[in-house]
C-alpha positions in Angstrom: 13.1 -0.7 -9.5 12.3 -3.9 -9.9 11.1 -4.1 -6.2 12.8 -7.8 -5.7 16.2 -6.0 -4.0 16.1 -8.2 0.0 19.0 -5.1 1.0 17.7 -3.7 4.4 14.9 -5.5 4.0 12.2 -8.0 6.2 9.1 -10.5 5.4 6.2 -8.1 6.0 4.2 -11.3 6.0 0.8 -12.4 4.8 -2.6 -10.2 4.7 -5.7 -11.1 3.4 -4.1 -13.8 0.2 -1.1 -11.9 -0.6 2.9 -12.0 1.1 4.7 -8.1 1.7 7.8 -9.8 0.8 9.7 -6.6 1.8 9.2 -3.7 4.9 12.1 -1.3 5.3 14.0 -2.4 8.0 13.4 1.1 9.5 9.9 0.6 9.7 8.1 0.5 13.5 8.5 -3.4 15.3 5.6 -2.7 16.5 2.8 -4.2 13.8 -1.7 -4.5 13.8 -4.3 -5.5 11.4 -6.9 -4.2 11.4 -10.5 -4.8 9.1 -12.6 -2.0 8.1 -15.4 -0.6 5.5 -15.7 2.8 4.1 -17.7 3.2 1.2 -18.6 -0.6 0.6 -15.3 -1.1 -0.2 -13.9 -3.6 2.6 -10.1 -2.8 3.7 -7.8 -5.7 5.3 -5.0 -2.8 6.5 -1.6 -4.0 8.1 0.1 -1.1 10.3 3.3 -0.8 11.5 4.5 2.0 14.0 7.5 2.6 16.0 7.0 4.1 19.4 7.7 8.0 20.0 7.8 10.5 23.1 4.0 11.7 22.9 2.8 7.4 21.7 3.2 6.0 18.4 3.1 6.9 14.8 3.0 5.1 11.7 6.0 4.4 9.9 4.1 2.4 6.7 0.8 0.9 6.3 -0.6 -1.7 3.7 -3.8 -2.1 2.5 -5.6 -4.5 0.6 -9.5 -3.0 -1.3 -12.2 -5.2 -2.0 -15.1 -3.5 -3.9 -17.5 -4.1 -6.6 -16.5 -0.4 -7.3 -13.4 -1.4 -8.0 -13.0 -1.8 -11.8 -10.5 -0.1 -13.4 -6.5 2.2 -11.6 -9.0 5.0 -13.0 -11.7 4.5 -10.1 -8.9 3.4 -7.9 -7.3 6.9 -8.3 -10.6 8.9 -7.5 -11.7 6.0 -4.1 -8.6 6.7 -3.1 -8.6 10.8 -3.3 -12.2 10.1 -2.2 -10.9 8.2 1.0 -7.9 10.6 1.6 -10.4 13.6 1.1 -8.1 15.1 -1.6 -8.4 16.9 -5.3 -8.1 13.7 -7.6 -7.0 16.2 -10.3 -4.4 18.1 -8.3 -3.1 14.9 -6.9 0.5 14.4 -8.7 0.6 10.3 -9.3 3.5 8.9 -12.3 2.9 5.3 -13.4 5.3 2.7 -12.2 5.5 -0.8 -13.4 4.2 -4.0 -11.6 4.3 -7.1 -13.0 2.9 -7.1 -15.9 0.9 -4.4 -15.2 1.2 -0.9 -13.8 0.1 1.2 -11.0 0.2 5.2 -10.0 2.8 6.6 -7.2 3.3 9.8 -5.2 4.0 11.6 -2.0 4.7 8.3 -0.3 1.8 6.5 -1.6 1.7 3.4 -4.6 -1.2 1.7 -5.6 -2.8 -0.6 -8.2 -5.5 -2.6 -9.5 -5.1 -6.8 -9.2 -8.2 -6.8 -10.7 -11.7 -5.7 -11.3 -13.3 -4.9 -7.7 -9.4 -5.9 -5.9 -6.4 -3.4 -5.2 -4.1 -2.9 -3.2 -2.6 0.8 -1.3 1.1 1.0 0.3 1.6 4.7 1.9 5.2 5.3 3.9 5.9 7.8 6.1 7.5 10.8 3.9 9.2 11.8 6.8 10.9 8.9 7.5 11.4 7.4 3.7 12.0 8.7 1.0 8.7 8.7 -1.4 9.9 5.7 -3.4 10.0 3.4 -0.9 5.9 2.7 -1.2 6.8 1.6 -4.6 9.7 -0.8 -3.3 7.4 -2.3 -1.0 4.1 -2.4 -3.1 6.8 -4.0 -5.7 7.2 -6.6 -3.0 3.8 -7.7 -2.7 2.6 -11.1 -4.3 -0.9 -12.5 -4.2 -1.0 -15.7 -2.0 -2.0 -18.6 -5.0 -5.6 -20.4 -4.4 -5.5 -23.1 -1.8 
């Protein structure tokens, strides 16, 4: 999967030094940005959601993660497992190609280490999108050139 196909998608805009090149067309139109911090890791997050009968439902989340503890892909995995309250040893993930590097994906989530201290995490609602959608969005995300 190359992640370059734009069929059925729309531009996701810029988020904390990255361009989200493809958002599934079916993702909600309500877009919100958030900044937070957990366990010394700063999150810049963008959420796409849609109105449902009892409120709103999140279809897609993109997080840019910055923190000294994110030095390897394994450490990113451990951090996200802790953050999502999962058992890392039982979290089924497979590698996917990310440019010259590799990321991990499974269950509607795809993440990779950009460089030590910087990672990106993509999550899709697996009840709405197939599990490959997170990889498609992840492969469309590019770091913006430094100005």
